[in-house]
C-alpha positions as CSV (number, residue, x, y, z in Angstrom):
1,M,-39.8,27.0,9.5
2,K,-40.3,23.8,7.9
3,K,-37.2,24.4,5.9
4,L,-35.1,25.3,8.9
5,I,-36.6,21.9,10.7
6,I,-35.3,19.8,7.4
7,F,-31.7,21.7,7.1
8,L,-31.3,20.5,10.9
9,S,-32.4,17.2,10.5
10,L,-29.9,16.6,7.2
11,N,-27.2,18.2,9.6
12,F,-27.8,15.9,12.1
13,F,-28.0,13.1,9.9
14,V,-24.4,14.0,8.1
15,L,-22.7,14.6,11.9
16,N,-24.2,10.8,12.9
17,F,-23.4,9.2,9.8
18,I,-19.6,10.8,10.1
19,G,-19.1,9.4,13.8
20,Q,-20.5,5.9,12.9
21,N,-18.1,5.7,9.9
22,T,-15.0,6.9,11.4
23,T,-11.9,4.8,11.9
24,V,-9.4,6.8,13.6
25,S,-11.3,8.8,15.8
26,G,-10.6,6.4,18.8
27,T,-13.8,6.8,19.9
28,K,-15.2,3.3,19.3
29,N,-13.9,0.6,21.9
30,E,-15.5,-2.8,20.1
31,K,-13.1,-4.3,17.4
32,E,-14.0,-3.0,13.6
33,T,-15.5,-5.5,11.4
34,A,-14.3,-5.5,8.2
35,A,-17.7,-5.7,6.5
36,S,-18.1,-2.3,7.4
37,H,-15.3,-1.3,5.5
38,K,-15.1,-0.7,1.5
39,V,-11.2,-0.9,0.2
40,M,-9.9,0.9,-3.0
41,L,-6.8,-1.1,-4.5
42,I,-4.6,1.6,-6.4
43,P,-1.9,-0.2,-8.4
44,F,1.5,0.7,-8.7
45,E,2.7,3.0,-11.3
46,T,4.3,1.3,-14.2
47,R,7.6,3.2,-13.7
48,L,7.8,1.7,-10.2
49,Y,8.2,-1.8,-11.4
50,M,11.6,-3.1,-10.5
51,G,12.5,-6.6,-12.0
52,E,15.5,-8.2,-12.1
53,I,14.5,-11.4,-13.4
54,D,12.6,-10.5,-16.6
55,Q,15.1,-12.0,-19.0
56,N,14.4,-15.3,-17.3
57,I,11.1,-15.1,-17.5
58,N,11.4,-14.0,-21.4
59,A,13.6,-17.0,-21.9
60,E,10.8,-19.7,-21.0
61,T,7.7,-17.6,-21.6
62,K,8.5,-15.0,-24.7
63,L,6.6,-12.5,-22.9
64,T,8.1,-9.1,-23.4
65,A,9.2,-6.9,-20.9
66,K,6.1,-4.8,-21.0
67,E,3.5,-7.8,-20.9
68,I,5.8,-9.1,-18.0
69,K,5.0,-5.8,-16.0
70,Y,1.5,-5.9,-16.5
71,K,1.0,-9.1,-15.7
72,F,2.7,-8.7,-12.4
73,R,0.9,-5.1,-11.8
74,D,-2.6,-6.7,-12.6
75,G,-1.8,-10.1,-10.9
76,L,-1.0,-8.1,-7.6
77,N,-4.1,-6.4,-7.4
78,E,-6.0,-9.6,-8.6
79,Q,-4.7,-11.2,-5.5
80,L,-5.1,-8.3,-2.9
81,L,-8.7,-8.2,-4.3
82,K,-9.4,-11.9,-3.3
83,A,-7.8,-11.5,0.2
84,F,-9.7,-8.7,0.9
85,K,-13.0,-10.4,0.0
86,T,-11.9,-13.6,1.8
87,N,-11.8,-11.3,4.7
88,K,-15.2,-10.1,4.4
89,F,-13.9,-6.1,3.0
90,N,-16.1,-4.8,0.4
91,V,-13.9,-3.8,-2.4
92,V,-12.9,-1.4,-5.7
93,D,-10.3,-2.7,-7.4
94,L,-9.1,-0.1,-10.1
95,M,-7.3,-2.4,-12.1
96,E,-10.9,-4.4,-12.6
97,D,-12.0,-2.1,-15.4
98,T,-9.1,-0.2,-16.9
99,T,-11.3,1.9,-19.2
100,K,-13.8,2.9,-16.3
101,Y,-11.5,3.8,-13.7
102,K,-8.8,5.4,-16.0
103,K,-9.8,9.1,-15.5
104,D,-9.9,8.3,-11.7
105,L,-6.5,6.3,-11.7
106,D,-4.7,9.2,-13.4
107,G,-6.2,11.8,-11.2
108,I,-4.7,10.0,-8.3
109,Y,-1.2,9.5,-9.9
110,Q,-1.2,13.2,-10.5
111,Y,-1.4,14.0,-6.8
112,L,0.9,11.5,-5.6
113,T,4.3,12.0,-4.6
114,Y,6.8,9.5,-3.2
115,E,9.3,9.6,-0.4
116,F,12.3,7.0,0.8
117,Q,11.3,6.3,4.4
118,K,12.3,4.0,7.1
119,V,10.3,0.7,7.2
120,P,8.3,0.9,9.9
121,D,8.1,-1.6,12.7
122,Q,4.8,-3.9,12.3
123,E,5.0,-4.9,15.7
124,N,4.3,-1.2,17.2
125,Y,3.2,0.4,13.9
126,Q,3.6,4.2,13.7
127,P,3.5,6.4,10.4
128,P,7.1,6.9,9.2
129,K,8.1,10.8,9.6
130,K,10.0,12.9,7.2
131,E,13.9,12.9,8.6
132,K,16.1,15.8,8.7
133,E,19.4,15.3,6.9
134,Q,22.4,14.7,9.2
135,K,24.7,17.3,8.0
136,K,28.4,18.1,9.3
137,I,31.6,19.9,8.1
138,E,34.7,17.8,7.5
139,K,37.9,19.4,6.4
140,G,36.2,22.2,5.3
141,Q,33.5,20.7,2.9
142,L,29.7,19.7,3.7
143,N,29.1,16.1,4.0
144,V,25.6,14.3,4.5
145,E,25.9,11.3,6.6
146,S,24.6,8.0,5.0
147,N,22.0,5.9,6.8
148,S,21.9,2.1,6.3
149,D,18.3,1.4,7.5
150,T,16.0,-0.1,5.4
151,R,13.9,1.8,3.5
152,F,10.6,1.8,1.2
153,M,8.7,4.0,-0.8
154,N,5.8,5.8,0.7
155,A,3.1,7.4,-1.0
156,K,2.0,11.1,0.0
157,I,-0.8,12.7,-1.2
158,T,-0.1,16.3,-2.4
159,N,-3.8,17.5,-2.7
160,P,-6.0,17.0,0.7
161,K,-9.0,16.8,-1.5
162,V,-8.3,13.9,-3.4
163,V,-9.3,11.3,-0.8
164,P,-12.6,12.6,0.3
165,I,-13.6,13.1,-3.4
166,L,-13.2,9.3,-4.0
167,Y,-15.0,8.5,-0.8
168,G,-17.8,10.5,-2.1
169,K,-17.8,8.5,-5.6
170,Y,-17.2,5.0,-4.3
171,K,-17.9,5.2,-0.5
172,T,-14.4,3.6,0.0
173,D,-13.1,4.6,3.6
174,L,-10.1,2.7,3.2
175,F,-7.0,3.1,0.5
176,V,-4.4,0.6,-0.5
177,F,-1.8,2.2,-2.6
178,I,0.9,0.0,-4.2
179,N,3.7,2.0,-4.4
180,Q,6.3,0.1,-5.9
181,L,7.1,-3.8,-7.0
182,D,10.5,-5.1,-6.8
183,I,11.4,-8.5,-7.9
184,K,15.1,-9.3,-7.0
185,A,17.2,-12.4,-8.7
186,G,18.8,-14.7,-6.8
187,G,22.0,-13.4,-4.9
188,S,20.7,-9.8,-4.7
189,K,21.1,-8.1,-1.5
190,G,20.4,-4.7,-0.1
191,P,22.7,-1.8,0.7
192,A,22.6,-2.7,4.4
193,E,23.3,-6.4,3.7
194,L,26.7,-8.0,4.1
195,G,27.9,-11.2,2.6
196,D,26.8,-12.9,-1.2
197,G,23.0,-12.2,-1.0
198,N,20.1,-14.4,-0.6
199,A,20.0,-17.3,-2.6
200,N,16.5,-17.4,-3.6
201,R,14.7,-14.4,-5.3
202,K,12.7,-11.9,-3.2
203,I,9.6,-10.1,-4.0
204,T,8.9,-6.9,-2.1
205,V,6.0,-5.0,-2.2
206,H,6.1,-1.1,-1.0
207,Y,2.3,0.2,0.0
208,T,0.5,2.8,2.0
209,V,-2.8,2.5,3.6
210,Y,-5.1,5.4,4.1
211,T,-8.3,6.0,5.4
212,Y,-11.1,8.3,4.1
213,D,-9.8,11.5,6.1
214,A,-6.3,10.8,4.7
215,K,-5.0,9.4,7.9
216,E,-1.9,6.8,7.3
217,I,-3.1,3.6,9.5
218,N,-0.3,1.2,7.5
219,S,2.4,1.2,5.5
220,G,5.9,-0.5,4.6
221,I,6.8,-3.3,2.7
222,A,5.6,-6.9,2.5
223,E,8.2,-9.6,1.2
224,E,8.1,-13.3,0.1
225,E,11.0,-15.5,-1.4
226,F,10.6,-17.9,-4.2
227,A,12.9,-20.7,-6.0
228,V,15.4,-19.5,-8.5
229,N,14.1,-21.4,-11.3
230,L,10.5,-20.4,-11.3
231,N,10.1,-18.5,-14.3
232,N,5.9,-18.8,-14.7
233,P,4.6,-15.2,-13.7
234,K,1.0,-16.9,-13.1
235,K,2.7,-19.7,-10.7
236,I,4.5,-16.7,-8.9
237,I,1.5,-14.4,-8.8
238,D,-0.9,-17.5,-7.6
239,K,1.6,-18.7,-4.9
240,H,3.6,-16.0,-3.8
241,F,1.8,-12.6,-4.4
242,S,-1.2,-14.2,-2.5
243,K,1.1,-14.6,0.5
244,I,1.9,-11.0,0.3
245,A,-1.8,-10.1,-0.1
246,A,-2.4,-11.9,3.1
247,T,0.1,-10.1,5.0
248,I,-1.0,-6.4,4.1
249,V,-4.7,-7.5,4.8
250,E,-3.5,-8.9,8.0
251,R,-1.9,-5.6,8.8
252,V,-4.7,-3.8,7.7
253,N,-7.2,-5.2,9.9
254,K,-4.4,-4.7,12.7
255,G,-4.4,-1.1,12.2
256,L,-8.3,-1.2,12.1
257,T,-8.4,-2.6,15.6
258,P,-8.3,-0.1,18.6
259,A,-5.0,-0.7,20.8
260,T,-5.9,-2.0,24.1
261,K,-4.1,-0.8,27.4
262,K,-2.1,-3.2,28.9
263,T,-3.2,-3.8,32.4
264,N,-0.8,-4.3,35.1
């Protein structure tokens, strides 16, 4: 009888704990506070760095392509860490101790896949859905219709157990995946852009944010322009990555705040 009482008490505690910490059930009417959340920052895989100004940086700083890539990778996570902490979030940064977190990071990458999807509207965010290819027959040949909508690299978790395992180990209930970093030279333009392109350089960060039960609460791109004559990675990180980090944190906060119904 005593064992039965203990068992029931533990089950009640677990159910109560889950009910108090869930961010997606819709049962909370009060605004969620950042202090009640713990974020894990997952850096982009090194193969997903697309830098068009590495030669310029090398000419000024003598840094190798590998050193530039790793400086930007570490710097982006560092700015996200600062931004989340400034907003009172608890944070685990997997770049903070690469030896300590290497096994977990490799395990996460093992169960990640990426899809190019339409960039979501941040004013009325909805997780992007897998698109069906539009195919048609022309002159006896199968053609796939092109689509000029802006797209981003979205992270998809192939093993549903990965996030709950990390939650159990680190008590992190939010997971910010940095999927890709693009740094475009002045004059670069996307496939949907006309004209001569932007005179400034542009940083584009592709990211996805999941809750501990693997629900996507925000994703997309955060962008920032900077001058064509700026080739110092530290200055780029401190001045411009910091603004991108602030944008992502703002969107995460918005994703955690339950939508309010409009009244007539």
